[in-house]
N, C-alpha and C positions, 0 to 999 in steps of 0.2 A: 167069954168063949167065942162069941160072934166076931169080935175084933181079931182074935188070934187066927180064926178060920179065914177071915178076909185077907190078912197079911200073908198067910200061907199060899192062898190062891194067886195073889199078886206076884209072889216070888216064883211060883211055878210057871206063870205066864211069861215072866221075864226070862226065865231059863229056856223056855221053848223058843222064844224069839231069838235069843242069842244062838241057840243051836241051829235054827233055820238060816241065820245070817252066815254062820260058818260054812254052810253047805253051798252058798251062792258062789258060782265060779264066774270069773270075768270072761267076756267074749274074746275068743282067741282066733287070730287069723292063721290059717294053715299056710305057713310060709314054705312048706315042702312041695306045694302044688305049683308046677311050672308048665307052661305050654311049650311044645317043641318048636312050633312055628306059627306065625301069623301070615295070612295070605290077603291079596288085594284083588278086587273086582271093580269093573266100571269102565266108563269111556276113556279115561286117562291111561288105563292099563292095557286096553285092547282085549281084556278077558271078561266074559260075562257068565261063563259056565262055572258053577261052584265045584264041579268035578275036575276043572282045569284052571285053577286060579294062579295068579302070579305071586310067588313067595317073596316075603320081605327078607331082610338080612339080620342075623343074630348079632347081638352086641355083648359087651362084657357083663352087662346086667342080664341075668337069665330071664327077666320079666319084660325086657324092652326089645322091640324089633324096629328096624328103621329102613327107609328107602328114599332115594332121591328120584323125583320124576317131574315132568312138566304138567302143570294144571292150567288148562286154557279154557276159559268160560265159553260155553256154547249154548245153543237154544235149549237143549234138554237139561244140561247142567248136572247130569248124574255122573260125576267124575270118578268117585272112589268110595268104596266101603270095604269092610274087612271080614274075614272068617278065620276060624281057628282049626279047621279040618278040611280035608279034601273028600267031598262026598256029593251026592245028589242034593239039590236045593232043599228037599223036604227032610233031609237028615243032617243038615249042616247048621252049626251055630254061627250066626252072623254078628258082627260088631258094627253098629250103625249109629248115626247121631242120636243123642238123647232127646232132642227136639228138632223139628223141622219148621221151615217158613210156612206161614199160614196158606193153606190151599196148595202147597207144593210137596214134592216127594224128596226134597233135598234141604240141607242146612248149609248156610254160608260158612265156609271154613274161615277161621280167624287165626292170626298168628298168636302163638302161645298155646295154652291148654284148652282143648275141646273135650266135652264130656261124651262118653259112649254108653250105649246100652246093648244088652244081648237080646237077640230075637231069633226064634226058631219055631218050626211047626210044633215040635214037642212041647215047648214052653208056652207059646201063645195060642195054639190051637189051629185047626184047619181054617184057611181063609183069612187068618189074622197076622200072617207074617209081615213084618214091617220092611217093605222093600225100599228103604231110604238110603240116600247117598250124601256125600259132601260135594258141594259145588263151590264156585268162585264168584264173589261179587264183581260187578262191573268195574273194570280198571285194575283188578288185582291179579290178573293172570301172571304166571311166573313159574320158575323152577323152585320147587319146595323140597325141604327135608322133612319127612314125616317120621315120627317116633311113636309107636303104639305100645301101651302097657295093658295087656288083656286082663291082668289081675286087678289093677286099679281102675280099669275102664276109662283110660284117658288116651287122647291123641294130641301130641304136641307138634305144632307146625312152625317151621321157620322158612321164610322166603329168602332164597339165595340170589335170585336175579329176576328182573321183570321180563314179561313177554306181552306181545300185543293180543288183545281179545280178538276172537273171531267175530265177523259181522253177524249180528243176531237180530232176527225179526222180533220186535217188541210187540207184546199183546196190547191192543187198543180196545177199550170197552166200547161195546155197541157195534163193533165190526163183526161181520160174518165171514168165515173162512171156508176154503174148499180143501178136501182131503180125499185120497183114493187114487188107485192106479190110473184112472181116467184123467186126473188133474196134473198140473205141472209139479205139485208138491209130492206126488206119490202118497205113500202111507205114513209120511213123517208128521205126526201130530204135533211135534215140538216146533215145526216150521211149516205150517200149512200156507196155502195161497190165499191172500186176502182178496175179498171182493171190494168193489168201489161203492162206498156208501153215500146216498143222498136221502137223508131222512130215513124213512122205513123201506126205501128201495135200495137193493143191493145188486150190482151187476158185475158180470165177468164177460169179457170179449177176448176170445183166443182159442187155442187148440184144445180139444178134448180127445183123448185117445180111447181106443176100445178098452172098456174096463168098468169099474164101479166108482161111485163117489157119494159123499154126503157132506153136510155143511155145519161144522161145529162153530160154537161161539167162543170157545176157549181152547187152549193148548192141552186138552185133557179129554181122553175118551169117555170119561164118566160125567161130563158137564153138559149143559143144554145143547142139543144138536137138532138142526132142521134136517128132515128126511122125508121120503115119500110115504104116503099112507100105506102103500103096499110095497113090500120088498121086491126088487127087481123091476120096478117101473122103467119102461124103455125110453131112451133118448136116441133119436136118429134124424135123418133128413126131414122127416115130417114133424119134428118137434118132440114134445114130451107126451107120452101116452095119457097121463093124467096130471093136471096142474095143481092138485090138492097137496098141501104140505102140512106136516105135523111137527111140533116142537117137543122133543122127548127130554125131560129135565135131567135124566141121568144117562142119556145116550142109548137107552134100551127100550124096545127091541132094536136090533142092529139092522134097520132097513136101509137100503141104498138104491140109488138110481143106477141103471145099467146102460152104458153108452155102447151102441151096437156098431157105429160107424165113426171112424176117425175123421176129423175135419175141424174147421173153424166154426165156432158157435157164439151166439150171444145169449147168456143166461141171465134172467131177471127174476129176483126173489123179492116178493112183497111180504114183509114180516107183519104187516097189519092185516092185510086181506088173507094171509096164509096161502099164497099161490106162488107158483113158479111157471115162467114161460121160457121156452127155448126156441131160438131161431137159428136155422142152418144158414151159414154164410158162405159155404163152399169148401172145396178141398184145401 
């Protein structure tokens, strides 16, 4: 009797398993979903506002959009990214590189297929939007044909003809840079003005305009930056109001020196003593 009961239970289990397997459905891709258009943003397009992007061109394939444009390497290298709607930045789905270069906000575009990912405030959360772009490696500037498939999340790139790179200021480890409307670089963090380094002494001799400045160590607002201990520390013909300097690892708080009189100055930063001296050299 025990044997018969055991056999019956095994048969019942097998029947249940077979029933469950019959209910399993394969993953189905919804081929009916197509995007009406894909748009472009970035330095190469001249468009930065997601509410006013540059539309690509539709092709015979309803899931592929293409565009020819010049991609020329520059200091910032934020040349192009994509979106699938026209809306404010916080309500737009962006198509960006699946991965970026270490410490950068761009991925080097390669000929052939590049992987994309979707990012949006709704998907990733407040403050976590991936503001990433495709850039161009040194020596690879040119006119490209770009083909985007927003369903497969791919970007196919084909170089049609070469172009010369822009002259780019290369980052040098250990160098301190100047940025701000008081400096020759303005607020261009991607191409700040380098100081002259001699060990731990960094100097600049030249014109400072009326305005503000601070001293980053990399081409990034959120990397270590030398700044005054007190925001708005004055620089004028008498020199600098306080020679104390602090190094902020992430660039915050955003303290800056305030130049009150335009003229020629000699600025000397000692990164060991953490001091700055400013000498007025005249008009």
